[in-house]
N, C-alpha and C positions, 0 to 999 in steps of 0.2 A: 787705550782698551778698542779692541774690534766688535762693532757693532755686526750682529746679525738681527737682521729684518725679515719679517717672513708677509711678503707682499701679496694678495688677493688677487684673481686675474678679475678685470672690470671690464663691461661692456660698452664697444668703442662711442655707444651711444648715450652714455650716461655719464659724461666728465665733470658735468656740475655735482652730481648726487657725488661723486668718487670725492671731488674738492672739498664738498660739506662735510664729510665723513672723516676727514684728517685732521688732526689735533697736535700741535707742539707740546709736548712734555718737561721741554728744555729748560734748565731754572734761567731765571730772569733777575737782575738786577740793577735798582733804581738808586742812581747816585741819592746818597744823603739818606736813604734809608736803613732801618735799624728793626731788629727784630731778636727773639728769642727761642731758645728751644728746651721744653722741658723733658728729660731723657731718663729711662728705667733700663736697669740690665739687671737680671736675676740668673744666675746660673747654679743648678743641682748638678754634682758630680760623683760617682761612685766608682773608685778604681779599686778592682780584685786583684791581688797579685798573692799567688801561694793560696787562694782558699780566705784569706782576710780582705774582707769589704773597709777601704778607706773611704769616709764620706767626708765633701767638702760643699758647702751652701756660702753662697753671696748674693747681697744688693748692695746695688748701688742706684744711686738718686742724684742728678746734676742737671745743670739750667747753664747752656751756654750761650751768649750775648753775640750778635754780628751786628757791624756797621760797615756800611758802604761807604766809602770816599767818593773824590769826585776824578774824572778822568783825565789823565794826564794830555799834552797837547800829543805823545805818540800814542795815545789810546789804552794806557796801562789803568786801569782801575782797581785800587787796594780795599779788600775785605778785612776789617780786623776783627779779630775774634777772641774771648775770654770768659772764663768760668765765673757764673754768679754764685755759684752756690754747688758743695758738692759733700754728699753724705754715704758712706758705705760700712755695710756690715759683715763681715767674715765670719764663719764656723768652720775651723780647721780639723783635720782628726787631729785627736788628744784631747779633745775637747778645749782647743785654743779659740780663742776669741779677738778679735779685731773691730774696735769700732770708731768711726773717725766722724768730724762733723764741721765741716769748714767755719761756720758758726759760734763753734766751740771746741778748737782746736786742741789735741791732747798735749798733754806737758813733755818736753824733750826726754824720751826713753832712755833707760841706761842703755851705755855702748853696746854690753852683751846680752841684750833682750832681743832675742829671735825675731820678736816682730816688729823691730824698731824700723827696716826694710818696708814695711807698709806704709806705715803713718810718713815716709819720707815719699814712697811714691804718691801717695793721696795728696800730701803738701806741693809736690813739684808739679803734679797735675792742676791743683789749683790756682797755683800762681804762675804758671804758665801762660803767656800770652802770643799769638801769631798771625801774621798778616798775610793773606794770600793774594798774591799780584796775579789780575786777570788781562790778556791781551786783548784786541778787536775782535777778535774771534770768540770770546769769553773762555779761552785755556789758560790754565797756570804758567804763567813765564816766569815765575820766581815765588819763594815762601822764605819769611822774615821770621823765624823762631826765636824767641825771648824766654830764657829759663832764670828763674831767682836764682840770687848770687849767694843766699844764705841756705841754699839746700845744696847738700850733694846726693847727685846724681848715683843711686847703688850701683855697683858694678852688674847686679844682675838683670838689672830695668835699666841698662845703658841704649840698648837698640832702639827702645820703646821712645826715646827722647833724644833722636836726631832729627835733623832737618828734612834728609831723606824721607825719614818713614812718616813724618807729619803730611811734607809733600803729596807722598803717595797716597794717606789716607784720604786727604782732604780732596786728589786726584778722583779716589773712587768713589767718596761722597758727589763730587759736581758731575761726574758721567754715568750717573747710574740709568738716568734716561736719557734712551737715543736723541742724537741732534736733531735727526729730520723727523718730521712728522708722522705718526701712526695711526693706522685705522684699526676698528676692533676687531680682536683675533689676532693681531700681529704679535710676534714675538721676538725676544734679542736676548744674548746672555751676556753677562759678566762675572769676571772673576775678581774676588775679594778676599785680601789678605788681612790678618792681622797678628799681631805682635803678641804672645803673650808671656815674654819676660824669661830668662834665664834660658837664652836659644829657642825656646819654643815658638815654632808660629803655624798659623791654620787658614790652610786657603781653602776657600768653596766658590764655585761652579756654580751661578743660580741660571735660570732661564724663568726672565720675565714675560710677562703677556699682560697687554693692554686690555681691557674687558670694556669699556665706555665710559659712557656718564653715569653717576651715581649720587644720592644725594644725603647729605649729613650735617643734622643742624641747621636745616634752611638751607643750605648753601651746595650748591651744583660744583660738584668735583668729579674728578678722572680715577676711575679706578684701574689701579696696575697689580697684580698678582703674581707668584714666585714661586717656582720649587727648586731644593738643591740637586743639581746634577751630581757632581763630582766633590770629594773630600781629599785633603791633602792636608798632613799633620807631618812636621818632621820636627827636628830639635838638633841645635849644635853643639857636640859636647865641649867644645871650647868655649863657649860660654853659659855651662852650666851653672858654675861656679860650685863644682864637690857636690851640689845634688845629684840625684838618682837623674839617669838619661833615657830616654824611648830612643831605642836603637830599629827599631821596626815596628809599622803600624799599618794597619788594615781599616780603616774605620769607614763607615757608611752611614748614611743618613738613614735614620728609620723611619724620619718623618721630618716635614718642615711646611711649612706655614708662612708666606710674605703676605702683606696686604699694604700697599701703598696707594695715597689719597694725594692728588695734586690739582690745585686750585691757580686756574690760568688767570684769573685777576691779580693774585700776588705774583705769579708764576716761581712757586716753591711747594715741594711738596710739604703738607701741613699734616698728616697722620701717617707714620708709619708704626707698623707693629711685626713683628718677626719672631718665627717660633721653629728651634733646631731642636732634634735628638739625636744624637751621633752614638755610635755605636760600634763596639770590635774589638778584634786582639790588639796587644800590641807586646813587645819585648823590651824590658827594663832593664839596664846596666846599673846594678849597686856595686860601688867597688869591682870590681874584677867577675864578680859573678851577673850571669845571666837569667831573667825571671819571666816566665809566660804571666802575661797579667790580660786582663779586658777593663772595658773603660764605657761608662754608659752618661755620658755629657749631654743635659738640656740646657739651652740657652734661649733666654726672651728678652726681647727687647721690645720698648714704645719710643717714640719720640713725636713731640706734637709741637706744633709752629704757634707761637705766641706773639702777635705784633708789638 
């Protein structure tokens, strides 16, 4: 990822003050340490095709545990990740509902159940484990993905369960903050992509800004905000699995709000809250016919660090 950092001009007579104003927001990893993140993702989508509104709502709650290993003689540092819990609730068009709870997993659905792929998806996520290997500079040099052998990856979600995609996702997460120290008012951009299944991918460009020190729960933290500048949504017809395909899109961020809190003592982002509302026209291909459509999609996410 390319880092764009805006540096303020400083008077040559104040080098000490300038040094004090800078702070490092880069992640730090102490060998032997462990932590978890409590995460929520909520989506509210309305797709309107030929005047017919199709609504989809989803909620996901999940905890992910990370454990840092020891550096090797070559400087490699492994960090192992796995899900501790996963719950999901989906409300789909036509009154269809899906509920998943890793503490009480659903029974094996019938082979012809159209919702079976969602149970497979959540079971795969919950049972998957992955290890990121960092080099001496804390850049990702390798990623090892272990998928459960007792669950088949649905064809429509195959792109989401590749080593390449997991590595891309972890790279985006670990490089969200700039590598070099920043001062209040500095900005930088990141491009973040998300696979949605069925050949769909959503890519956003976010401009982040370091605000400065703040306080939460009696802790001094560093606050970063962000706004979505660009949106790109595409779908590969060859991976759609016979489902309707989006052939054209012109989505814009009607609103967006990112707030990230970084704790220098633990060297991690300890609180992340994001909200995005995407709207715009689409062209849908159903069979051999194309239809004009509009999309109104709201995505809200939170992630809270737990030692």
